[in-house]
Structures are given as C-alpha cells and as structure tokens.
LUMMAR-957131 format. One record per residue: residue number from 1; residue in one letter; z, y, x of N, C-alpha, C in turn. Coordinates in steps of 0.001 Angstrom, whole numbers, plus 500000, padded with zeros to 6 digits. Each point is the difference from the previous one (the first is absolute). Example, Ala and Ser with C-alpha at 12.3 -4.5 7.8 and 13.67 -1.06 7.14 Angstrom:
BEGIN
{1,'a',{507800,494310,513190},{500000,501190,499110},{500000,501200,500900}}
{2,'s',{499280,501050,499650},{500060,501190,500820},{500730,501090,499230}}
***
This chain:
BEGIN
{1,'x',{481201,486006,511723},{500646,499006,500848},{500666,500673,501200}}
{2,'x',{499290,500933,500634},{500562,500726,501138},{501223,500812,499572}}
{3,'x',{499950,500546,498784},{501125,500769,499470},{501240,499114,499901}}
{4,'x',{499812,498744,499539},{501116,499071,499864},{500556,499621,501361}}
{5,'x',{499110,499841,500997},{500435,499600,501337},{500876,501069,500651}}
{6,'x',{499751,501263,499674},{500761,501093,500611},{501183,500445,499138}}
{7,'x',{500290,499239,498941},{501025,500424,499032},{501367,500172,500663}}
{8,'x',{500415,499034,500825},{501344,500048,500562},{500187,501194,500927}}
{9,'x',{498990,500317,500803},{500121,501158,500890},{500082,501290,499188}}
{10,'x',{499268,500068,498898},{500045,501190,499147},{501347,500109,499296}}
{11,'x',{500563,498860,499631},{501330,499989,499384},{501039,500554,500973}}
{12,'x',{499951,499554,501239},{500968,500468,501006},{499870,501500,500227}}
{13,'x',{498765,500487,500063},{499791,501433,500197},{500546,500798,498820}}
{14,'x',{499756,499498,498781},{500484,500700,498808},{501528,500033,499968}}
{15,'x',{500634,498866,500282},{501459,499927,499967},{500606,500973,501013}}
{16,'x',{499410,500086,501175},{500493,500917,501029},{499760,501450,499582}}
{17,'x',{498826,500274,499452},{499654,501361,499580},{500940,500516,498923}}
{18,'x',{500381,499124,499045},{500792,500436,498860},{501439,500332,500357}}
{19,'x',{500448,499676,501205},{501365,500332,500405},{500209,501508,500080}}
{20,'x',{498952,500744,500348},{500131,501453,500164},{498875,500775,499310}}
{21,'x',{499243,499354,499136},{498785,500623,499467},{500319,501178,499088}}
{22,'x',{499250,501086,500158},{500076,501152,499108},{498686,500773,500056}}
{23,'x',{499775,500827,498990},{498837,500878,499991},{500290,501186,500919}}
{24,'x',{499015,500360,500801},{500162,501148,500891},{500377,501224,499178}}
{25,'x',{501146,500630,500284},{500465,501117,499160},{499161,501261,500159}}
{26,'x',{500055,500843,498989},{499334,501309,500014},{500658,500870,498944}}
{27,'x',{499922,501297,500186},{500644,500934,499072},{499038,500657,499033}}
{28,'x',{498699,499731,500155},{499000,500555,499094},{499286,498861,499283}}
{29,'x',{499687,500222,498738},{499452,498948,499154},{498708,499412,500559}}
{30,'x',{499072,500850,500406},{498707,499512,500464},{500146,499144,501252}}
{31,'x',{500797,500489,500952},{500209,499238,501231},{500659,498664,499699}}
{32,'x',{500976,500023,499103},{500705,498757,499663},{499081,499038,499254}}
{33,'x',{499138,500545,499140},{499019,499155,499296},{499114,499261,500997}}
{34,'x',{499509,500715,501008},{499141,499360,500991},{500773,498996,500861}}
{35,'x',{501284,500266,500248},{500825,499024,500714},{500104,498698,499205}}
{36,'x',{500224,500143,498698},{500054,498811,499133},{498663,499276,500028}}
{37,'x',{498933,500767,499868},{498663,499423,499947},{499670,499223,501278}}
{38,'x',{500389,500552,501150},{499718,499329,501274},{500738,498678,500136}}
{39,'x',{501161,499905,499357},{500814,498795,500141},{499773,498980,498888}}
{40,'x',{499127,500303,499046},{499716,499060,498911},{499514,498630,500469}}
{41,'x',{499241,499890,501123},{499627,498659,500469},{501206,499090,500252}}
{42,'x',{501134,500580,500413},{501215,499197,500187},{500480,499435,498667}}
{43,'x',{499885,500808,498951},{500390,499576,498645},{499160,498804,499552}}
{44,'x',{498677,500127,500168},{499108,498923,499575},{500180,498748,500848}}
{45,'x',{500278,500185,501282},{500222,498846,500874},{501247,499223,499582}}
{46,'x',{501068,500721,499658},{501229,499340,499560},{499758,499151,498759}}
{47,'x',{499258,500557,499043},{499724,499246,498771},{499039,498837,500260}}
{48,'x',{499048,500170,500906},{499073,498900,500285},{500732,498834,500655}}
{49,'x',{500966,500308,500876},{500797,498942,500620},{500836,499296,498940}}
{50,'x',{500614,500780,499114},{500789,499403,498924},{499144,499093,499117}}
{51,'x',{498807,500468,499648},{499112,499194,499148},{499546,498732,500713}}
{52,'x',{499775,500094,501313},{499583,498798,500736},{501107,498959,499990}}
{53,'x',{501262,500455,500122},{501126,499057,499942},{500159,499415,498600}}
{54,'x',{499720,500799,498980},{500034,499473,498628},{498926,498931,499799}}
{55,'x',{498827,500227,500590},{498922,499015,499904},{500365,498708,500700}}
{56,'x',{500630,500125,501172},{500420,498810,500737},{501037,499219,499202}}
{57,'x',{500952,500719,499390},{501004,499339,499170},{499341,499293,498817}}
{58,'x',{499039,500673,499369},{499283,499383,498883},{499226,498765,500424}}
{59,'x',{499441,500040,501205},{499260,498849,500517},{500920,498799,500188}}
{60,'x',{501156,500221,500652},{500939,498890,500204},{500499,499452,498665}}
{61,'x',{500255,500898,499046},{500460,499546,498689},{498930,499160,499302}}
{62,'x',{498735,500415,500116},{498908,499243,499379},{499906,498594,500595}}
{63,'x',{500172,499902,501323},{499954,498688,500658},{501164,499133,499539}}
{64,'x',{501201,500593,499959},{501186,499245,499579},{499857,499501,498563}}
{65,'x',{499559,500881,499116},{499863,499623,498590},{498931,498930,499815}}
{66,'x',{498903,500109,500736},{498937,498996,499870},{500479,498625,500430}}
{67,'x',{500855,499965,501023},{500570,498717,500435},{500941,499459,498935}}
{68,'x',{500840,500869,499451},{500971,499572,498998},{499323,499529,498711}}
{69,'x',{498934,500717,499581},{499329,499658,498741},{499032,498839,500143}}
{70,'x',{499715,499585,501241},{499084,498881,500253},{498634,500225,499355}}
{71,'x',{499538,501255,500073},{498661,500320,499508},{499909,500247,498511}}
{72,'x',{501100,499863,499273},{499972,500225,498555},{500019,501497,499698}}
{73,'x',{499340,500378,498923},{499884,501419,499655},{501175,500495,499165}}
{74,'x',{500632,499108,499259},{501047,500404,499074},{501384,499723,500582}}
{75,'x',{500870,500995,499878},{501374,499874,500479},{500872,499318,498951}}
{76,'x',{500955,499221,500465},{501036,499479,499113},{501270,500815,500243}}
{77,'x',{500935,500010,499027},{501266,500717,500222},{500729,499520,501253}}
{78,'x',{499918,498708,500291},{500644,499457,501198},{499412,500603,501271}}
{79,'x',{498687,500129,500025},{499352,500545,501193},{500342,501473,500205}}
{80,'x',{500096,500754,498903},{500417,501403,500106},{501409,500079,500594}}
{81,'x',{500895,499147,499495},{501380,499976,500516},{500024,499569,501459}}
{82,'x',{499136,499065,500372},{499964,499519,501390},{499561,501091,500969}}
{83,'x',{499033,500813,499589},{499566,501106,500862},{501166,500964,500221}}
{84,'x',{500772,500260,498935},{501164,500879,500120},{501021,499417,500979}}
{85,'x',{500188,498691,499948},{500944,499334,500912},{499511,500106,501446}}
{86,'x',{498718,499770,500211},{499448,500040,501352},{500165,501375,500634}}
{87,'x',{499882,501044,499174},{500111,501367,500520},{501410,500577,499860}}
{88,'x',{500965,499197,499560},{501337,500530,499697},{500741,500477,501233}}
{89,'x',{499621,499529,501174},{500663,500427,501232},{498974,500601,500944}}
{90,'x',{499704,501269,499791},{499133,500754,500916},{500887,500993,500738}}
{91,'x',{500179,499812,501284},{500916,500836,500762},{499352,501334,500372}}
{92,'x',{500861,500996,500235},{499578,501321,500488},{499021,500703,499060}}
{93,'x',{500202,499864,498696},{499189,500729,499027},{500679,501352,499759}}
{94,'x',{499421,501077,500540},{500691,501292,500017},{500280,500532,498595}}
{95,'x',{499092,499743,499059},{500196,500526,498646},{501175,499340,499293}}
{96,'x',{500357,498775,500425},{501127,499299,499380},{501335,500624,500397}}
{97,'x',{500000,500823,501039},{501238,500631,500459},{500414,501164,499106}}
{98,'x',{499061,500555,499231},{500304,501193,499205},{501064,499735,498935}}
{99,'x',{499850,498978,499135},{501062,499770,499007},{501345,499667,500631}}
{100,'x',{499986,499290,501144},{501257,499699,500682},{500661,501276,500516}}
{101,'x',{499189,500944,500457},{500525,501271,500502},{500585,500848,498876}}
{102,'x',{499352,499975,498827},{500548,500709,498842},{501337,499388,499593}}
{103,'x',{500082,498666,500048},{501272,499311,499733},{501078,500468,500974}}
{104,'x',{499628,500178,501265},{500965,500418,501014},{500531,501407,499716}}
{105,'x',{499128,500888,499513},{500438,501354,499639},{501016,499939,498861}}
{106,'x',{499664,499234,498966},{500897,499865,498849},{501332,499368,500410}}
{107,'x',{499937,499016,500885},{501223,499331,500451},{500888,500965,500783}}
{108,'x',{499376,500864,500812},{500777,500977,500766},{500676,501003,499068}}
{109,'x',{499314,500432,498949},{500597,500909,499007},{501186,499324,499320}}
{110,'x',{499792,498721,499645},{501060,499219,499344},{501206,499850,500923}}
{111,'x',{499762,499694,501256},{501080,499773,500971},{500836,501257,500200}}
{112,'x',{499350,501169,499928},{500711,501268,500160},{500729,500425,498722}}
{113,'x',{499926,499181,498959},{500669,500315,498741},{499365,501141,499234}}
{114,'x',{498702,500221,500231},{499299,501126,499385},{499066,499582,498862}}
{115,'x',{500047,498748,499595},{499039,499494,499016},{500040,500806,498706}}
{116,'x',{501163,500094,499379},{500113,500692,498711},{499611,501461,500113}}
{117,'x',{500458,500642,501069},{499689,501411,500205},{498498,500201,500224}}
{118,'x',{499385,499117,500775},{498570,500113,500300},{499169,499845,498737}}
{119,'x',{500383,499070,499132},{499239,499734,498785},{500047,501173,499015}}
{120,'x',{500995,500865,500143},{500107,501156,499115},{499156,501184,500476}}
{121,'x',{499534,499926,501252},{499253,501118,500576},{498558,500013,499514}}
{122,'x',{499413,501206,499927},{498565,500078,499748},{499271,499672,501295}}
{123,'x',{498692,499761,499902},{499230,499510,501148},{500076,500952,501191}}
{124,'x',{499824,501286,499758},{499968,500964,501107},{501338,500062,500730}}
{125,'x',{501099,500016,499231},{501335,500071,500604},{500310,498723,500765}}
{126,'x',{499623,498862,499429},{500278,498709,500640},{499288,499885,501341}}
{127,'x',{498720,500368,500031},{499234,499891,501241},{500477,501035,501016}}
{128,'x',{500362,501192,499545},{500544,501014,500906},{501272,499498,500666}}
{129,'x',{500830,499293,499228},{501230,499425,500568},{499675,498942,501055}}
{130,'x',{499039,499132,499707},{499632,498960,500958},{499416,500578,501292}}
{131,'x',{499403,501169,499905},{499414,500636,501184},{501011,500868,500757}}
{132,'x',{501209,500142,499429},{501023,500833,500623},{500916,499167,500896}}
{133,'x',{500753,500675,500862},{500938,499307,500885},{501181,499417,499224}}
{134,'x',{500302,500571,498840},{501142,499529,499206},{499797,498596,499434}}
{135,'x',{498758,499521,499993},{499720,498690,499382},{500364,498823,500888}}
{136,'x',{500325,500249,501259},{500489,498934,500873},{499009,498871,500222}}
{137,'x',{500512,498768,499922},{499182,498810,500274},{498858,499864,498995}}
{138,'x',{500259,500339,498736},{498940,499916,498982},{498846,500927,500346}}
{139,'x',{500338,501218,500417},{498962,500950,500366},{499240,499558,501235}}
{140,'x',{500716,499438,500984},{499332,499529,501205},{499048,498852,499686}}
{141,'x',{500431,499116,499105},{499137,498889,499589},{498756,500509,499287}}
{142,'x',{500187,501004,499146},{498877,500598,499279},{499039,500692,500962}}
{143,'x',{500532,500753,500938},{499151,500721,500946},{499268,499045,500938}}
{144,'x',{500649,498889,500365},{499315,498970,500794},{498853,499377,499212}}
{145,'x',{500218,499838,498692},{498938,499487,499132},{498800,500945,500010}}
{146,'x',{500251,501301,499918},{498907,500978,500009},{499254,499975,501330}}
{147,'x',{500714,499819,501099},{499346,499927,501307},{499094,498777,500094}}
{148,'x',{500448,498901,499424},{499266,498737,500120},{498916,499846,498948}}
{149,'x',{500308,500372,498757},{499072,499763,498886},{499613,501267,499245}}
{150,'x',{500375,501159,500515},{499806,501240,499247},{498561,500401,499771}}
{151,'x',{499067,499387,500737},{498584,500332,499812},{499408,499322,498770}}
{152,'x',{500782,499161,499317},{499488,499244,498865},{500431,500642,498682}}
{153,'x',{499410,499530,498898},{500353,500450,498654},{499140,499215,499009}}
{154,'x',{500223,500231,498714},{499104,499448,498987},{498632,500670,500127}}
{155,'x',{498923,499242,499777},{498633,500508,500146},{499831,500658,501370}}
{156,'x',{500507,499296,501013},{500136,500583,501331},{498679,500338,500686}}
{157,'x',{498911,499387,499592},{498713,500286,500636},{499348,501273,499463}}
{158,'x',{500539,500548,498912},{499417,501201,499403},{500515,501244,500735}}
{159,'x',{499084,500832,500437},{500372,501142,500832},{500871,501024,499264}}
{160,'x',{499882,500055,498679},{500781,501011,499280},{501432,499547,499719}}
{161,'x',{500320,498721,500274},{501355,499494,499767},{500861,500234,501232}}
{162,'x',{501076,500764,499849},{500892,500244,501133},{500813,498743,500314}}
{163,'x',{500205,499767,501276},{500741,498812,500439},{501490,500181,499743}}
{164,'x',{500764,498914,500178},{501453,500082,499833},{500617,500982,500987}}
{165,'x',{499451,500075,501198},{500546,500940,500992},{499763,501440,499561}}
{166,'x',{498826,500270,499454},{499686,501354,499554},{500711,500352,498702}}
{167,'x',{500253,499010,499159},{500652,500228,498709},{500993,498868,499731}}
{168,'x',{501155,500003,500702},{500952,498880,499889},{500614,499821,498620}}
{169,'x',{499872,501008,499127},{500537,499859,498638},{499338,498826,499272}}
{170,'x',{498784,499642,500412},{499307,498871,499381},{500772,498693,500141}}
{171,'x',{500903,499923,500978},{500763,498767,500236},{501225,499886,499105}}
{172,'x',{500379,501099,499356},{501243,499993,499222},{500025,498927,498913}}
{173,'x',{498937,499841,499177},{500058,498967,498954},{500252,498595,500546}}
{174,'x',{499399,499664,501147},{500189,498661,500567},{501439,499804,500457}}
{175,'x',{500570,501020,500653},{501396,499895,500454},{500939,499944,498799}}
{176,'x',{499714,500817,499005},{500837,500048,498794},{500012,498653,499281}}
{177,'x',{498819,499420,499816},{499933,498721,499281},{500644,498872,500801}}
{178,'x',{499883,500074,501314},{500633,498985,500837},{501521,500076,499877}}
{179,'x',{500531,501202,499905},{501446,500170,499821},{500461,499572,498608}}
{180,'x',{499139,500173,499013},{500386,499706,498614},{500063,498503,499704}}
{181,'x',{499145,499250,500624},{499965,498570,499690},{501042,499241,500810}}
{182,'x',{500396,498867,499444},{500893,499118,500737},{499194,499260,501056}}
{183,'x',{500541,499989,501205},{499267,499384,501094},{500033,498490,499861}}
{184,'x',{498824,499405,500047},{499890,498544,499911},{499580,499484,501376}}
{185,'x',{500853,499222,500597},{499698,499477,501325},{499149,498744,499867}}
{186,'x',{498801,500075,500519},{499102,498852,500000},{499687,499675,501450}}
{187,'x',{500511,498883,500440},{499781,499611,501388},{498624,499349,500128}}
{188,'x',{499138,500642,500753},{498648,499491,500177},{499993,498866,501018}}
{189,'x',{499344,498924,499643},{499898,498857,500898},{498719,500143,500811}}
{190,'x',{500159,500106,501309},{498833,500112,500874},{499392,498620,500223}}
{191,'x',{498716,499876,499766},{499310,498716,500162},{499009,500094,501155}}
{192,'x',{500119,499070,500936},{499005,499900,501057},{498691,499511,499382}}
{193,'x',{498876,500138,500704},{498747,499465,499450},{500096,498541,499592}}
{194,'x',{500618,499166,500840},{500136,498574,499665},{500844,499804,498747}}
{195,'x',{501107,500755,499899},{500874,499874,498829},{499284,500473,498732}}
{196,'x',{499261,501091,500098},{499278,500521,498836},{498938,499010,499534}}
{197,'x',{499252,499453,500941},{498943,499039,499649},{500610,498737,499418}}
{198,'x',{501145,499595,500543},{500668,498800,499496},{500559,500154,498603}}
{199,'x',{500204,501248,499540},{500607,500223,498685},{498988,500278,498895}}
{200,'x',{498702,500076,500324},{499019,500298,498954},{499884,498830,499027}}
{201,'x',{499691,500311,498756},{499967,498993,498924},{498599,499452,499748}}
{202,'x',{498992,500722,500442},{498637,499541,499762},{499718,498730,500802}}
{203,'x',{499081,499230,499482},{499582,498787,500701},{498982,500380,501076}}
{204,'x',{500427,499931,501257},{499159,500395,501126},{499927,498835,500982}}
{205,'x',{498817,499707,500455},{499823,498867,500921},{500659,500302,501341}}
{206,'x',{500217,498957,500768},{500641,500135,501304},{499183,500892,500923}}
{207,'x',{498692,499787,499998},{499148,500790,500895},{500017,501473,499615}}
{208,'x',{500079,500297,498700},{500061,501397,499564},{501351,500633,500338}}
{209,'x',{501049,499200,499985},{501302,500524,500431},{499975,500336,501485}}
{210,'x',{499316,499188,500768},{499842,500307,501429},{499245,501323,500185}}
{211,'x',{498970,500190,499178},{499245,501246,500066},{500870,501192,499609}}
{212,'x',{500842,499820,498972},{500896,501076,499581},{500986,500362,501113}}
{213,'x',{500457,498999,500757},{500924,500277,501110},{499349,500868,501074}}
{214,'x',{498703,499854,500161},{499282,500822,500975},{499732,501410,499462}}
{215,'x',{499746,500079,498693},{499577,501262,499400},{501174,500907,499645}}
{216,'x',{501081,499438,499465},{501073,500791,499408},{500629,501021,500956}}
{217,'x',{500323,499645,501262},{500588,501029,500886},{499104,501231,500165}}
{218,'x',{498699,499770,500149},{499081,501128,500147},{499862,500786,498703}}
{219,'x',{500022,499303,498864},{499896,500680,498712},{501229,500871,499750}}
{220,'x',{501181,499482,500370},{501217,500791,499854},{499979,501217,500919}}
{221,'x',{499608,499789,501241},{499944,501116,500952},{498996,501058,499547}}
{222,'x',{498896,499555,499398},{498981,500945,499528},{500562,500917,498920}}
{223,'x',{500899,499489,499156},{500630,500831,498971},{500876,501061,500643}}
{224,'x',{500807,499588,500990},{500853,500967,500700},{499164,501058,500711}}
{225,'x',{498907,499576,500641},{499107,500952,500685},{499362,500961,499009}}
{226,'x',{499584,499472,498852},{499390,500846,498972},{500961,501091,499551}}
{227,'x',{501250,499634,499732},{500985,500966,499533},{500360,501007,501091}}
{228,'x',{500072,499536,501247},{500309,500902,501104},{498911,501049,500181}}
{229,'x',{498742,499560,499978},{498906,500950,500224},{499758,500881,498789}}
{230,'x',{500325,499507,498808},{499947,500881,498836},{501045,501100,500148}}
{231,'x',{501187,499635,500487},{501045,501000,500212},{499549,501054,501005}}
{232,'x',{499306,499565,501063},{499520,500964,500994},{498931,500915,499399}}
{233,'x',{499143,499449,499145},{498980,500818,499335},{500653,501010,499062}}
{234,'x',{501036,499567,499276},{500712,500911,499107},{500733,501068,500810}}
{235,'x',{500512,499626,501165},{500658,500971,500877},{498994,501070,500443}}
{236,'x',{498798,499545,500376},{498940,500950,500350},{499660,500867,498788}}
{237,'x',{499927,499375,498836},{499700,500712,498762},{501014,501110,499754}}
{238,'x',{501272,499709,500284},{501043,500989,499759},{499882,501181,500953}}
{239,'x',{499565,499747,501232},{499769,501107,500943},{498971,500972,499420}}
{240,'x',{498946,499434,499405},{498958,500856,499418},{500469,500631,498696}}
{241,'x',{500827,499302,499230},{500582,500618,498807},{500766,501263,500370}}
{242,'x',{500890,499853,500971},{500822,501141,500425},{499103,501135,500492}}
{243,'x',{498954,499628,500735},{499078,501013,500521},{499281,500727,498870}}
{244,'x',{499545,499263,498992},{499287,500642,498887},{500936,500897,499179}}
{245,'x',{501256,499604,499867},{500949,500866,499301},{500238,501283,500794}}
{246,'x',{500064,499859,501336},{500147,501205,500822},{498759,500879,499875}}
{247,'x',{498831,499365,500009},{498755,500759,499835},{500007,500744,498669}}
{248,'x',{500486,499344,498956},{500058,500643,498682},{500861,501256,500038}}
{249,'x',{501150,499911,500687},{500893,501158,500086},{499337,501135,500781}}
{250,'x',{499312,499641,501091},{499293,501023,500773},{498906,500656,499168}}
{251,'x',{499304,499180,499191},{498928,500543,499166},{500543,500917,498920}}
{252,'x',{501172,499651,499452},{500602,500865,498983},{500276,501379,500583}}
{253,'x',{500497,500012,501235},{500326,501264,500664},{498736,500787,500354}}
{254,'x',{498983,499274,500544},{498851,500674,500586},{498798,500132,499069}}
{255,'x',{499839,499039,499065},{498692,499877,499361},{500016,500138,498488}}
{256,'x',{501024,500624,499461},{500023,500181,498548},{498807,500839,499574}}
{257,'x',{499139,499436,499160},{498833,500717,499529},{498814,499965,500929}}
{258,'x',{500051,499197,501051},{498904,499933,500962},{498890,499059,499535}}
{259,'x',{498853,500142,500628},{498892,499062,499823},{500170,498901,501053}}
{260,'x',{500047,498769,499570},{500123,498884,500933},{498603,499529,500407}}
{261,'x',{499720,500009,501303},{498716,499527,500530},{500290,498837,500938}}
{262,'x',{499586,498798,499594},{500312,498791,500761},{498786,499071,500024}}
{263,'x',{500096,498985,500841},{498926,499008,500049},{499905,499249,498677}}
{264,'x',{501152,499523,499513},{500055,499312,498708},{501447,499974,499548}}
{265,'x',{500238,499618,498761},{501367,499848,499504},{500180,498601,499460}}
{266,'x',{501266,499559,499967},{500337,498729,499363},{501256,500209,499168}}
{267,'x',{500614,498933,499539},{501149,500104,499098},{501161,500763,500632}}
{268,'x',{500097,499937,501352},{501089,500694,500672},{499966,501506,499835}}
{269,'x',{498822,500557,499679},{499863,501443,499812},{500376,500448,498588}}
{270,'x',{500075,499092,499065},{500170,500373,498583},{501180,500933,499732}}
{271,'x',{501186,499773,500622},{501132,500887,499696},{499787,501449,500424}}
{272,'x',{499007,500244,500887},{499800,501349,500513},{499009,500817,499169}}
{273,'x',{499303,499361,499091},{498983,500707,499226},{500562,501174,499184}}
{274,'x',{501230,499889,499455},{500528,501158,499255},{500190,501243,500872}}
{275,'x',{500015,499836,501326},{500183,501134,500902},{498699,500748,500273}}
{276,'x',{498876,499402,499634},{498696,500495,500448},{499310,500869,498944}}
{277,'x',{499023,500775,500480},{499127,500758,499117},{498577,499442,500006}}
{278,'x',{499724,499067,500927},{498672,499404,500060},{499935,498945,501082}}
{279,'x',{498909,499198,499965},{499863,498885,500935},{498560,499901,500487}}
{280,'x',{499857,499756,501311},{498697,499732,500601},{500147,498750,500860}}
{281,'x',{499136,498990,499781},{500027,498806,500844},{498628,499773,500623}}
{282,'x',{500010,499421,501182},{498742,499753,500704},{499264,498785,499468}}
{283,'x',{500741,499034,499485},{499367,498800,499445},{500517,499766,498586}}
{284,'x',{499283,499170,499242},{500409,499700,498636},{498934,500398,499000}}
{285,'x',{500188,499558,498776},{499062,500304,498930},{500723,500484,498760}}
{286,'x',{499288,500057,498892},{500586,500514,498759},{501153,499145,499499}}
{287,'x',{500018,498717,500396},{501064,499098,499545},{500981,499673,501121}}
{288,'x',{499934,500725,501097},{500944,499767,501093},{501393,500469,499602}}
{289,'x',{501005,499561,500770},{501388,500330,499673},{500212,501502,499874}}
{290,'x',{499513,500768,500998},{500216,501444,499981},{499393,500667,498792}}
{291,'x',{498764,499612,499654},{499322,500605,498866},{500719,499693,498690}}
{292,'x',{500423,498750,499849},{500667,499587,498752},{501314,500754,499814}}
{293,'x',{500834,500024,501060},{501311,500649,499879},{499850,501507,499866}}
{294,'x',{499028,500599,500714},{499772,501446,499876},{499655,500371,498557}}
{295,'x',{499169,499180,499363},{499657,500276,498594},{501234,499916,499113}}
{296,'x',{500876,499029,500285},{501222,499849,499210},{500871,501253,500089}}
{297,'x',{500013,500641,501178},{500818,501190,500208},{499239,501298,499729}}
{298,'x',{498737,499884,499612},{499211,501186,499719},{499666,500812,501233}}
{299,'x',{499862,499314,501145},{499726,500694,501257},{498508,500008,500297}}
{300,'x',{499458,501121,500483},{498619,499966,500488},{499920,499062,501207}}
{301,'x',{498904,499246,500066},{499911,498972,501033},{498550,499816,500424}}
{302,'x',{499793,499841,501317},{498693,499651,500544},{500177,498746,500843}}
{303,'x',{499162,499000,499796},{500025,498787,500814},{498688,499894,500778}}
{304,'x',{500005,499149,501005},{498824,499809,500873},{499578,501294,500685}}
{305,'x',{500993,500824,500362},{499737,501253,500709},{500071,499711,501503}}
{306,'x',{498874,499598,500572},{499972,499497,501370},{500432,501065,501009}}
{307,'x',{500793,499538,500975},{500435,500826,501132},{500943,501132,499596}}
{308,'x',{500575,499926,498796},{500853,501089,499514},{501231,500209,500869}}
{309,'x',{500604,498914,500481},{501224,500140,500798},{499729,500646,501356}}
{310,'x',{498743,499963,500442},{499642,500677,501254},{499597,501456,499778}}
{311,'x',{499442,500276,498847},{499521,501355,499706},{501136,500942,499596}}
{312,'x',{501060,499441,499419},{501127,500816,499553},{501262,499599,500750}}
{313,'x',{500900,500960,500154},{501284,499702,500645},{501132,500564,499149}}
{314,'x',{501204,499496,500243},{501160,500448,499234},{500182,501504,500150}}
{315,'x',{500186,500675,498889},{500180,501449,500013},{498770,500768,499569}}
{316,'x',{498827,499328,499946},{498785,500667,499541},{500128,500394,498528}}
{317,'x',{499429,501129,499652},{499877,500382,498590},{498619,499569,499523}}
{318,'x',{499968,499226,498917},{498730,499438,499552},{499792,500246,498509}}
{319,'x',{498756,499903,499592},{499632,499989,498576},{499519,498597,499674}}
{320,'x',{500621,499389,499011},{499618,498649,499573},{499420,500078,498594}}
{321,'x',{498753,499580,499861},{499340,500005,498696},{499682,498558,499639}}
{322,'x',{500867,499435,499153},{499814,498604,499629},{498801,499780,499100}}
{323,'x',{499677,500978,499145},{498874,499847,499070},{498671,499938,500745}}
{324,'x',{499830,500891,500962},{498736,500037,500735},{500038,499179,501293}}
{325,'x',{501189,499483,500335},{500103,499078,501124},{499879,500631,501369}}
{326,'x',{500718,501104,500236},{499979,500555,501352},{501380,500569,500364}}
{327,'x',{500260,500062,501293},{501185,500638,500531},{499556,500846,501185}}
{328,'x',{500457,501251,500067},{499583,500866,501098},{501164,500817,500522}}
{329,'x',{499939,500289,501283},{501030,500798,500644},{499781,501473,499686}}
{330,'x',{501071,500693,499708},{499915,501443,499693},{500072,500786,501305}}
***
C-alpha cells in the first residue's frame, strides 16, 4: 500500500533521471562490470514502476469490465466490441506514435521522389543513405525517429536484442513494406467518454452508465500511463544493453581464455562463455545457470565458492580443478 502511495513521486524521479541516465564509463572490463553492478538497482526500480502502472491499468480495466458485464462471467461479442469502443480514444499513448512515425519516414522518401530507388536498395545501403546528409528530409525524419524511439525493437526486453538505435537495419523491412503498400487513409473518430458510452450496443442500466462515466477517464489514462512507464523501463533496459555489449567487447580484448570469478551469473552472461576457460561463482548449485551453461561449453566450473571475489583479483594466475572442486592462486 505504501509503495502505491509513493508511485507518483517515484515516476517523476524516474522520468527526470532517464533524461541523462548512463552507466558510469570505464576502460577496463572489471571496473566497468562493477559500475554496471552498482547501478542495477536503478534497472530494477524502473521495471517495478512499470509493473505497478500495469497493475493499476489492469485494476481499472477489471472495474470497467465488471460494470459493463453486470456481474456476468461470460462475454458476448457485443460486449467485446463495446470495450474496444470505450478504449478507442486513449490520448498520449506513446507506443501508438511508432507506426505513425514509420509512415512519416516513408512519406518523406516518397515526397523526395526516391521511392523506386529506395526499394531497389539492400538493407545496409538503404539505412546508410538515411543516416547520411544526402538523404535530406527523409534522413532527418529517420534520425528523429531514432532519437525518440530508437531504444525500442522487437523482443525489446531481452538484453541480447540490439535496439533500433544500436542496429537501425532492423527498421528496413518496416519502411520497405510501408513504401510498397498503397496508403489507405482511415480517419479516426475521436470519442469523448460520454460519446463512447452513448455508442455501446450492450444493454446497460442508467446507473451503470453513470458509473462508466466516472471510471472510463481514469481507465483510459491508466493505459497511457502504463505505456509511458513501459517505454521508460525499456529505455533503461537499452542503457544496460549497450553497457553489456561494451563489457563484452572489453572482455574479448582483456579476458580471452580467462577464468571468470563472480558472485553469480544469469542469462546476460551466456554470450561470454565461449571466451572463458573456466567459471567460479560464490552462490549457486549444480542446477544453477552458471553450472548448466558451463557444462554445455565443457568448462570446468565451481559453484558455492564463498568469498571468491574477495580472495582473488583480476590478473591473478589460478589453478581451477572442477573435478575436485577447488581453485587456488599460483
């Protein structure tokens, strides 16, 4: 309950923080790893705020639906359509801006008379052109899109998926298909809460319509808030994605063939296992993530090696014996 009461202040702090947020830079892998580790609470806080807003949106939706269904458990096709009508005008939904922005890029290419030429290009050449000064208004529109939405992508919450900003070639299929199809103009009719409630087909009593008039504005706003805070969480996620990719590059340079000694590992470490000759973790068991993946790669591994990160430091030469379960400094 206290967490819910402080939600708005935490939202404001997160929104302000994300304007300039970055991982503290470092030029050595170990130092950068610890910088990432120290800032992980910010990552979890962003997602917890996003989840709390999703819960609030779900709560308002549950109340709205219960009023509309009048306590009945089974939905009718009319009621499903009515819910869609009630939510058809949710303002300031940030995720809804993405397809419109892609349309704007395609329209700018079309306006410059580059449609046919662009469609003949391969993905790498097309995106290189959009990022160049020669692309004019189309390129500026594309680059503005990357500034605004570049932290997103398909499977955007997965750390191993590069964002559109990090890998803009991922956007080429969407721009290409938008240029290929004939544009169909569909003018969306904005419905106020009263207009939306007045147009529903289900049989709803007068008193329940009054209740819907009270609930619907908050339910609509909750959807916009949910999408906004999810975007902020994904933005935070992208900061850590970029950081982990940088860490990977530093590790390739510094740690090829090294023994990794850490508190624990998770899925984010998986891409680095091919670089290693062995693994030591302070916590975990035979079925922990580190142990399972180490076996897959044929790496010697010790888990539950307490205080290992304090006993060893980067640059130490060690002997790791996975069969007998010990690691010692030479």
